[in-house]
C-alpha positions in Angstrom: 200.2 81.3 16.3 204.0 80.1 14.6 204.5 77.2 12.3 209.0 76.0 12.3 209.2 72.8 9.4 212.5 71.1 9.9 214.3 69.2 7.3 217.2 68.0 6.0 218.7 65.1 8.6 219.6 61.0 7.7 222.2 58.9 7.5 225.1 59.6 7.1 228.7 57.9 8.2 231.2 59.2 9.8 232.6 62.0 9.3 230.6 62.7 6.8 228.0 66.0 6.5 224.3 67.4 6.8 222.7 70.6 7.0 219.7 71.1 8.4 216.4 73.7 7.7 214.5 74.7 9.7 211.8 77.4 8.0 209.2 79.5 10.0 205.8 80.9 9.1 202.7 82.3 10.7 202.1 85.7 13.0 205.4 86.5 13.2 206.5 90.7 13.9 210.0 89.9 14.9 212.6 86.4 16.0 214.7 87.1 18.0 217.2 83.9 18.2 217.0 80.6 17.1 218.5 78.3 17.9 220.4 74.5 17.3 219.0 71.6 20.2 219.6 68.1 19.6 218.0 64.5 22.3 220.2 61.4 22.1 218.5 58.1 23.4 218.4 58.8 27.7 219.6 61.9 28.0 218.8 65.3 28.1 217.9 68.1 26.3 221.0 70.6 24.5 222.5 72.9 23.5 223.7 72.9 20.1 224.1 76.5 19.0 222.2 79.4 18.8 221.6 83.0 16.7 220.8 85.9 18.6 223.5 88.9 17.3 225.6 86.6 18.1 226.3 82.6 17.5 227.5 80.4 20.9 228.0 77.2 20.3 228.7 74.4 22.0 231.7 73.0 22.8 231.5 69.4 21.2 231.4 70.4 17.8 232.7 74.0 18.0 235.0 73.6 14.2 233.5 70.9 12.9 229.4 73.3 13.0 228.3 76.0 11.7 224.5 78.0 12.2 223.4 80.2 10.3 220.5 81.4 9.6 218.4 83.4 6.1 216.4 86.8 7.9 214.5 86.8 4.5 213.1 83.5 4.4 212.3 83.3 9.1 214.4 80.1 8.5 217.7 78.9 9.7 219.8 76.4 9.1 222.4 74.2 10.8 225.8 73.3 8.7 226.7 69.6 10.0 230.4 69.1 9.4 233.1 66.2 10.4 230.2 63.9 12.1 230.6 61.8 14.6 229.1 59.5 16.0 228.2 60.9 19.5 226.2 63.7 17.0 223.4 60.5 16.7 219.9 62.4 18.4 217.1 64.3 17.3 218.3 67.0 16.4 215.1 70.2 17.1 215.0 73.8 16.2 213.7 76.7 18.9 213.1 79.8 18.3 211.9 83.0 20.7 209.3 84.9 17.8 207.7 88.6 19.0 204.2 87.7 17.4 202.6 90.4 16.0 200.2 90.9 18.6 203.2 91.8 20.6 203.2 88.3 22.5 207.5 86.8 22.5 206.6 83.1 22.8 208.5 79.9 22.3 208.7 77.5 19.9 209.9 74.4 18.9 210.3 72.6 15.9 209.4 68.4 14.9 212.8 67.4 15.4 214.5 65.0 12.9 216.9 62.3 13.4 220.4 62.1 12.8 222.5 59.1 12.9 226.0 58.6 12.4 226.9 55.2 11.6 228.7 53.2 10.3 
């Protein structure tokens, strides 16, 4: 079993910054993909950024958001700068792992609310 714990969301003014964290724990042998998604009210969940051997960003966040990971801590981060009201959403961490029993599985975090408003 794999658990994900997210932190770092909150309320911030336009132009501000937040840093999200997602720590994975459990029977993990290897983490192949770590990613962040978001879902705004009335909209579909969308990929924000992912980290495998390289990084991928949604066009809407390029140049403002940075994804990084600490392999020793099984943790992925999302540094969000120059935040805009349209970045308001629930942000979800997603990982693709190989467990200690060689099972490949995808897991979601519980979600953390990010609200950008003056």
